[in-house]
C-alpha positions as CSV (number, residue, x, y, z in Angstrom):
1,M,120.2,76.2,178.6
2,E,122.2,76.8,175.5
3,I,119.5,77.3,173.1
4,L,117.6,79.4,175.4
5,S,120.7,81.8,175.6
6,K,120.7,82.0,171.8
7,I,117.0,82.5,171.6
8,L,117.2,85.6,173.9
9,I,120.0,87.1,172.3
10,G,118.2,86.9,169.0
11,L,115.0,88.4,170.8
12,V,117.0,91.3,172.0
13,A,119.2,91.6,168.7
14,L,115.5,91.7,166.9
15,E,114.4,94.5,169.2
16,H,117.1,96.2,168.3
17,I,116.9,96.2,164.4
18,Y,113.2,97.1,165.0
19,I,114.6,100.3,167.1
20,L,117.2,100.9,164.2
21,W,114.9,100.6,161.6
22,I,112.4,103.4,163.6
23,E,115.3,105.4,164.2
24,M,117.1,105.4,160.8
25,F,113.9,104.7,158.2
26,A,110.7,105.8,159.9
27,W,111.6,108.4,162.2
28,T,108.8,110.9,160.9
29,T,105.9,108.1,160.8
30,K,106.5,105.2,163.0
31,G,108.7,107.5,165.4
32,R,106.0,109.6,166.2
33,S,103.4,106.8,167.5
34,T,106.7,104.9,169.0
35,F,108.3,108.2,171.1
36,K,104.8,110.1,172.2
37,S,106.5,112.5,174.6
38,I,108.3,114.2,171.9
39,P,106.5,116.9,170.4
40,D,105.2,116.2,166.6
41,E,107.0,119.5,165.1
42,L,110.6,117.9,166.6
43,F,110.5,114.9,164.3
44,E,111.5,116.6,160.9
45,K,114.2,118.5,163.0
46,T,115.6,115.5,164.7
47,K,115.9,113.3,162.2
48,G,119.4,113.0,161.8
49,L,119.9,112.6,165.3
50,A,117.1,110.0,165.2
51,A,119.0,108.2,162.5
52,N,122.3,108.6,164.2
53,Q,121.2,106.9,167.3
54,G,119.7,104.0,165.0
55,L,123.4,103.5,163.7
56,Y,124.3,103.1,167.5
57,N,121.4,100.2,167.6
58,G,122.7,98.7,164.6
59,F,126.1,98.4,166.0
60,L,124.6,96.6,169.2
61,V,122.9,94.2,166.9
62,A,125.8,93.3,164.8
63,G,127.7,92.5,168.0
64,L,124.8,90.4,169.4
65,I,124.3,88.5,165.9
66,W,128.3,88.0,165.6
67,S,128.1,86.6,169.0
68,L,125.5,84.0,167.7
69,L,128.0,83.2,164.9
70,I,131.7,82.6,166.8
71,G,132.6,79.0,166.6
72,D,134.8,79.3,170.2
73,S,132.1,79.0,172.8
74,D,134.6,81.2,175.3
75,W,134.5,83.8,172.8
76,S,130.8,83.5,171.9
77,H,129.7,83.8,175.6
78,N,132.0,86.9,176.1
79,I,131.2,88.8,173.0
80,A,127.5,88.3,173.9
81,L,127.9,89.1,177.4
82,F,129.7,92.4,176.4
83,F,126.8,93.4,173.8
84,L,124.1,92.6,176.2
85,S,125.6,94.3,179.1
86,C,126.0,97.4,176.3
87,V,121.9,97.3,176.1
88,A,121.5,96.6,179.7
89,I,123.2,99.8,180.2
90,A,121.9,101.9,177.8
91,G,118.2,100.6,178.6
92,I,118.8,101.6,182.5
93,Y,120.5,105.0,181.5
94,G,117.3,105.9,179.2
95,A,114.8,104.6,181.9
96,V,116.7,107.1,184.4
97,T,117.0,109.9,181.7
98,A,114.3,109.5,179.2
99,Q,111.4,107.3,180.1
100,K,110.9,104.8,182.9
101,S,109.1,102.2,180.6
102,I,112.9,101.9,178.7
103,F,113.9,99.8,181.6
104,F,111.4,96.9,181.0
105,K,111.4,97.1,177.2
106,Q,115.3,97.3,176.7
107,A,117.0,96.6,180.0
108,V,115.1,94.0,181.2
109,P,115.2,91.6,178.2
110,A,119.0,92.3,178.1
111,L,119.2,91.6,181.9
112,I,117.4,88.3,181.8
113,A,119.4,86.9,178.7
114,I,122.8,88.0,180.7
115,I,121.4,86.0,183.6
116,I,120.7,82.8,181.7
117,L,123.8,82.9,179.7
118,L,125.6,83.3,183.0
119,L,124.1,80.2,184.3
120,K,124.7,78.1,181.1
């Protein structure tokens, strides 16, 4: 279970590195094909807002990776649980307010990782 929880935490972190990249560095290119519900004319205008959102995803990544590097198992567990909970809550909120598929793309992987983390 220990290895599985670390793999899942790593996968959630990788997903958010990808989101960070889109929002901070590829908003007007890859962002257009990823966020199809946003009209094309808004991508250039919202570049700064997207980069700000990407930075928040970067903080989630930093916390998740930090949890993998902590030697003390209790601290590692608690930090991972906190940051995975942040991802899950953000995914649920995004599904309710923006697009339902966000629940499956972001919240579900984090929730699975939380369950595995709590079972170990």
